[in-house]
C-alpha positions as CSV (number, residue, x, y, z in Angstrom):
1,L,152.7,145.7,126.1
2,Y,152.0,147.8,129.2
3,K,151.7,146.8,133.0
4,D,151.4,148.0,136.2
5,G,152.9,151.3,134.8
6,Q,156.0,149.3,133.0
7,S,155.8,149.3,129.0
8,Y,157.9,146.4,127.3
9,L,159.4,146.1,124.1
10,N,161.3,144.0,121.9
11,R,165.1,144.8,122.3
12,A,165.0,144.2,118.6
13,M,163.0,146.9,117.6
14,L,164.8,149.4,119.8
15,D,167.2,149.8,116.5
16,R,163.8,150.0,113.7
17,L,162.4,152.7,115.8
18,P,162.7,154.9,112.8
19,E,161.3,153.1,110.6
20,F,158.1,153.1,112.5
21,Q,158.2,156.6,113.8
22,E,160.1,159.9,112.1
23,N,159.6,162.3,114.7
24,P,163.2,161.8,116.4
25,H,162.0,163.4,120.0
26,M,159.3,160.4,119.9
27,V,161.7,158.2,118.9
28,E,164.0,158.6,122.0
29,Y,160.4,159.2,124.4
30,I,160.0,155.0,123.4
31,R,163.5,154.3,123.7
32,T,163.9,155.4,127.3
33,T,160.6,154.6,128.9
34,R,160.3,151.6,127.4
35,K,161.9,148.0,129.5
36,P,163.7,146.1,126.3
37,M,163.1,142.6,126.7
38,E,164.2,139.5,124.4
39,N,160.4,139.1,124.1
40,V,157.5,140.4,125.0
41,W,155.2,137.9,124.8
42,D,157.2,136.1,127.2
43,L,155.2,138.4,129.6
44,L,152.2,136.0,129.1
45,D,153.1,133.5,131.2
46,K,154.1,136.0,134.0
47,Y,150.8,138.1,133.7
48,P,148.1,136.0,133.2
49,D,145.4,138.2,134.1
50,G,146.5,140.6,131.1
51,F,147.9,144.1,130.1
52,E,146.1,147.3,130.7
53,K,147.3,148.5,127.0
54,V,149.1,146.8,124.4
55,Q,150.7,148.9,121.4
56,A,151.5,148.8,118.1
57,L,154.0,150.6,115.5
58,F,153.4,150.6,111.8
59,K,154.5,151.8,108.3
60,N,151.5,153.2,107.0
61,A,148.3,154.4,107.4
62,A,146.7,151.6,105.9
63,D,148.2,149.2,108.1
64,R,147.5,151.2,111.4
65,D,143.5,151.1,109.7
66,E,143.5,147.2,109.2
67,A,144.9,146.9,112.8
68,K,141.9,148.7,114.6
69,R,139.2,147.2,112.1
70,R,140.5,143.4,113.4
71,V,140.8,144.7,116.9
72,E,137.4,146.0,116.8
73,K,136.0,142.8,116.1
74,L,136.9,140.9,119.2
75,G,134.8,143.3,121.5
76,D,135.2,144.5,124.5
77,V,138.5,146.1,123.8
78,R,139.2,149.2,121.8
79,A,141.8,150.2,119.2
80,V,142.8,154.3,119.1
81,S,145.7,155.9,118.0
82,S,147.6,158.6,119.5
83,L,150.5,158.8,116.6
84,D,150.4,159.0,113.4
85,Y,150.8,155.1,113.2
86,N,150.1,153.5,116.1
87,V,147.3,150.9,117.3
88,E,146.7,151.2,121.0
89,V,144.3,148.6,122.7
90,S,142.5,148.4,125.5
91,R,139.5,147.6,127.5
92,A,136.8,149.3,126.1
93,D,136.1,151.6,129.3
94,A,139.3,152.8,129.3
95,N,139.6,156.4,127.9
96,K,140.7,159.2,129.1
97,G,137.1,161.0,129.3
98,N,136.6,158.5,132.3
99,S,139.8,158.8,133.4
100,L,139.6,162.8,133.7
101,M,136.1,162.9,135.0
102,I,137.4,160.3,138.1
103,L,139.9,163.0,138.5
104,A,137.4,165.6,138.3
105,E,135.2,163.8,141.0
106,K,138.2,163.2,143.0
107,L,139.7,167.1,142.7
108,G,135.6,168.1,143.7
109,L,135.7,169.5,140.2
110,D,132.3,169.3,138.2
111,P,132.7,168.4,134.6
112,E,132.4,172.4,133.2
113,E,134.9,173.6,135.1
114,V,137.4,171.0,133.2
115,M,139.0,171.5,129.9
116,G,140.7,168.6,128.2
117,F,143.1,169.5,124.9
118,G,143.1,166.8,122.5
119,D,144.3,165.6,118.9
120,N,144.0,162.2,117.6
121,D,141.1,159.4,118.4
122,N,142.4,159.1,122.0
123,D,140.9,162.1,123.1
124,L,137.3,162.0,121.8
125,E,135.9,160.9,125.0
126,M,137.7,163.2,127.2
127,I,136.8,166.4,124.8
128,Q,133.7,165.4,125.0
129,K,132.8,164.9,128.5
130,A,134.9,168.0,129.4
131,G,133.3,171.1,130.3
132,L,135.4,172.4,127.8
133,G,136.5,170.3,125.1
134,V,139.8,171.9,123.1
135,A,141.0,170.4,119.5
136,M,144.6,171.3,118.7
137,Q,144.6,173.3,114.8
138,N,146.4,169.8,114.4
139,A,143.9,167.0,115.0
140,I,141.8,164.9,113.3
141,P,138.5,166.0,111.6
142,E,136.9,164.1,113.9
143,V,137.9,165.4,117.2
144,K,137.9,169.0,116.0
145,E,133.9,167.8,115.2
146,V,133.3,167.6,118.8
147,A,135.6,170.4,120.2
148,D,133.7,173.5,122.0
149,Y,137.0,174.9,120.7
150,I,139.7,174.8,118.6
151,T,143.4,176.2,119.8
152,D,146.6,176.4,117.4
153,T,148.6,173.7,116.6
154,N,151.1,171.3,119.4
155,D,154.0,173.2,117.7
156,R,152.7,177.1,118.1
157,E,152.0,176.4,121.7
158,G,148.2,176.0,121.1
159,V,147.6,174.5,125.1
160,A,149.4,177.8,126.5
161,K,147.1,179.8,124.4
162,A,144.0,178.2,125.3
163,I,144.6,178.5,128.9
164,E,145.2,182.2,128.7
165,K,142.2,182.5,127.0
166,F,139.8,180.5,128.9
167,V,141.3,180.9,132.1
168,L,144.1,183.3,133.0
169,A,141.7,185.9,131.1
170,K,138.4,185.2,133.1
171,E,140.9,185.0,136.4
172,M,141.9,189.1,135.4
173,T,138.3,189.9,134.9
174,E,137.0,188.9,138.3
């Protein structure tokens, strides 16, 4: 559960994280950024107004996809993934695309001046709303389909390569 910038997780899940996430760096990230509790659902009484996001980890894609389908039926919420086997549930209008446009406006940037990078379905709106939507080579097909450009993979410095191509090279010619 996510509330006011803090992430919470059941203490019992700390030792089980490798069952749900193969990447040891991601396991460590989750361990060090979540506040362990005996039972996160106790927070429902503390925060009756709800949470920013609820996240669940699954052992396989079939279970993840079934959870997404069931959540989407609830209405006014959205279920997306940022990892291979997770589901993140938030308000239907809470997405990276809207957030990026709010940030651009605060910075005085037109959408055409903004570049967004992504690889999973939680990035779709951002890729679509950015002036230049960039999919990583390892992105899911849906992200690649809406992107303006496909760069290299995360592991092969795809973000840096796209910045060099579209930002730094442009600055050098001006």
